[in-house]
C-alpha positions in Angstrom: 3.1 1.9 -26.2 3.1 5.2 -24.1 6.6 7.2 -24.2 8.6 7.0 -21.2 7.8 10.2 -19.1 10.7 12.6 -18.5 12.5 12.4 -15.1 10.8 14.4 -12.3 12.4 17.9 -11.8 14.5 18.1 -8.6 12.1 20.2 -6.8 9.3 17.8 -7.4 11.3 15.3 -5.5 12.1 17.9 -2.7 8.5 18.5 -2.3 7.7 14.9 -1.8 10.5 14.6 0.7 9.3 17.6 2.6 5.8 16.1 2.9 7.3 13.0 4.3 9.3 15.0 6.8 6.2 16.9 7.7 4.1 13.5 8.3 7.2 12.0 10.3 7.2 15.3 12.5 3.5 15.0 13.3 3.9 11.4 14.3 6.9 12.2 16.3 5.2 14.9 18.1 2.4 12.5 19.0 5.0 10.0 20.2 6.6 12.9 22.4 3.2 13.7 23.8 2.5 10.3 25.0 6.0 9.9 26.4 6.9 7.2 23.8 9.5 8.3 21.5 11.1 5.5 19.4 14.8 5.4 18.4 14.0 5.2 14.9 11.1 6.1 12.5 11.8 3.0 10.5 11.7 0.5 9.3 11.9 1.8 5.7 12.9 -0.4 2.7 14.1 1.1 -0.3 13.1 0.1 -3.9 13.2 1.4 -7.3 11.0 4.4 -8.1 8.0 3.1 -10.4 5.6 5.3 -12.2 1.9 4.2 -11.8 0.3 3.8 -15.2 -3.1 2.6 -16.6 -3.8 -0.7 -18.4 -2.7 1.2 -21.8 0.5 2.2 -20.2 -0.2 5.8 -20.1 0.7 7.7 -16.7 -2.4 7.3 -14.3 -3.5 10.7 -13.0 -4.4 10.6 -9.3 -7.8 12.5 -10.1 -8.7 9.5 -12.1 -9.1 7.3 -9.0 -12.6 6.9 -7.9 -13.4 7.5 -4.3 -14.0 4.3 -2.0 -13.0 2.0 -5.0 -10.1 -0.4 -4.6 -7.4 -0.7 -7.2 -4.2 -3.0 -7.3 -0.8 -2.8 -8.8 2.3 -4.9 -8.3 5.4 -3.4 -6.3 8.1 -3.9 -5.5 8.1 -7.3 -7.0 6.3 -8.5 -10.1 4.3 -11.0 -7.9 3.7 -8.9 -4.8 0.3 -7.0 -5.1 -0.5 -3.7 -3.6 -4.0 -2.0 -2.7 -4.2 1.7 -4.1 -7.0 3.5 -2.4 -8.8 6.8 -2.8 -10.5 7.0 0.7 -12.5 10.1 -0.1 -11.2 11.8 2.9 -7.8 12.8 4.3 -5.8 10.0 5.6 -3.3 11.0 8.5 0.0 9.5 9.5 0.0 7.0 12.4 2.4 5.6 14.8 2.5 1.8 14.7 4.5 -1.3 15.7 5.6 -4.2 13.4 5.1 -7.8 14.5 8.7 -7.7 16.4 7.8 -4.3 18.0 9.6 -1.9 15.8 8.0 1.5 16.0 7.3 3.2 12.7 5.6 6.2 11.2 3.0 5.1 8.8 2.6 7.8 6.0 -0.5 9.8 5.5 -2.3 10.3 2.2 -0.9 12.0 -0.8 -2.9 13.6 -3.9 -5.2 16.8 -4.1 -6.8 15.9 -0.7 -4.2 13.8 0.9 -6.7 10.9 0.6 -4.7 8.3 -1.6 -2.9 5.6 0.2 -1.2 2.3 -0.7 -0.6 -0.8 1.3 0.7 -4.4 0.7 -2.2 -6.7 -0.3 -0.5 -9.6 1.5 -2.4 -10.5 4.6 0.1 -10.3 7.7 -1.3 -13.5 9.2 -1.7 -16.3 6.5 -0.3 -14.4 3.8 -3.3 -14.5 1.6 -3.3 -12.5 -1.5 -5.2 -11.3 -4.5 -4.8 -13.7 -7.5 -6.2 -13.5 -10.9 -8.6 -16.3 -10.1 -9.7 -15.4 -6.7 -9.1 -13.1 -3.8 -9.9 -13.5 0.0 -8.6 -10.1 1.0 -10.3 -6.7 -0.3 -11.9 -3.4 0.6 -15.2 -3.7 2.2 -17.6 -1.6 4.2 -16.9 -1.3 8.0 -19.3 -2.7 10.6 -20.3 -1.3 14.0 -17.8 1.2 15.1 -15.3 0.5 12.4 -14.3 3.1 10.0 -16.4 3.5 6.8 -13.9 1.2 4.9 -11.8 -1.5 6.1 -9.5 -4.0 4.2 -10.7 -7.4 5.3 -9.2 -10.9 4.8 -11.9 -13.6 4.8 -9.4 -16.3 5.2 -8.9 -15.3 8.9 -11.2 -12.3 9.6 -8.2 -9.9 10.0 -9.5 -6.4 9.4 -7.2 -3.4 8.8 -8.0 0.6 8.9 -6.6 2.2 5.8 -7.2 5.5 7.2 -4.7 4.9 9.9 -1.6 3.1 8.2 -3.8 -0.1 7.8 -3.5 -0.7 11.7 -5.2 -4.1 12.7 -8.8 -3.5 13.7 -9.5 -7.1 14.7 -8.5 -10.7 14.0 -5.3 -12.6 14.4 -3.1 -10.5 12.1 0.0 -9.8 14.3 0.9 -6.4 12.5 -0.4 -3.8 10.2 -0.2 -4.3 6.4 3.2 -2.7 5.2 2.6 0.8 3.7 3.8 1.4 0.1 5.3 5.0 -0.1 3.9 7.1 -2.8 5.1 10.4 -4.3 2.7 12.7 -6.0 3.5 15.4 -8.5 1.0 18.4 -8.0 1.8 19.8 -11.7 1.3 16.5 -13.6 -1.0 14.6 -11.0 1.3 11.6 -11.4 1.9 8.9 -8.9 5.0 6.9 -8.2 5.7 4.1 -5.7 9.1 4.7 -4.1 9.6 2.3 -1.2 7.9 0.2 1.5 7.5 1.1 5.4 6.5 -1.2 8.2 6.7 -4.8 8.6 7.1 -6.3 4.9 6.4 -10.0 4.5 7.9 -10.7 1.2 10.5 -13.2 2.2 7.7 -15.4 3.9 5.5 -14.8 0.9 7.9 -16.1 -1.7 8.9 -19.0 0.5 5.1 -20.1 1.1 4.1 -19.7 -2.5 7.3 -20.7 -4.2 5.9 -23.4 -6.2 2.6 -21.4 -7.3 4.4 -18.5 -8.2 7.1 -20.4 -10.2 4.4 -22.2 -12.1 2.5 -18.7 -12.9 5.5 -16.5 -13.4 8.6 -18.7 -13.6 11.9 -16.9 -12.8 10.2 -13.5 -13.1 8.2 -13.8 -9.9 11.1 -12.3 -7.7 12.0 -9.7 -10.5 11.7 -6.1 -9.0 9.2 -3.8 -10.8 11.2 -1.4 -13.1 10.0 2.1 -14.1 6.3 1.6 -14.5 3.5 -0.8 -12.8 0.1 -1.0 -14.1 -2.9 -0.2 -11.9 -6.1 -2.1 -12.4 -9.5 -1.8 -10.8 -9.9 -4.5 -8.2 -12.6 -6.2 -10.2 -10.3 -6.4 -13.1 -7.5 -7.7 -11.1 -9.2 -10.8 -9.7 -12.2 -12.6 -11.4 -13.8 -13.4 -8.1 -13.9 -11.8 -4.5 -14.7 -13.8 -1.8 -17.4 -12.6 0.6 -16.5 -12.2 4.2 -18.7 -13.2 7.2 -18.4 -10.6 10.0 
């Protein structure tokens, strides 16, 4: 079992906060230029800070992530999966709307080239999500005028752009996937999940799958992730990935 890493130095947290402020300022500038300035840059849901670790429990280095390969971890609850993506190119912030028309600033990428992003893996339409046995939602190559990579749910053909805050590219999804906020420590190359921004679907998720989650995880399903969360390649997280028809 890996030893618990020391708490981050205050200046590391300050650097992460400055990066968020920079991204928010860029998005606010875009809103101002278009004449649409929201009253708030939220919604933001605060959750405990969790270190991303590998399957052995050792801290995961950002540079270990392979470009254009999907990974998953659970956050902010033990039962709620999250896509972790190294896009291979910088991901910029974006101004988006939740399903109930709340404006928010989707964060840009983090890491050495600002290309690492994380989004809830719960589809915003039918709440399909990756399970150990099967997944209908995953990272796939874009088609036509779509970006090189899209998050595609085969259950309803909803498609999201991970390079622009997981905005909806097509299909019936009423809003983008919720963004999971990441901190990156340049010195240690470690990553932390620290919160959620956008239209989170956790209440509806736990209501729809209450019996299934209770059977699989018992009372632990709604437990909040504490301190660490393990990152797995998508192919190891789910045994079978459904192929989508475009």
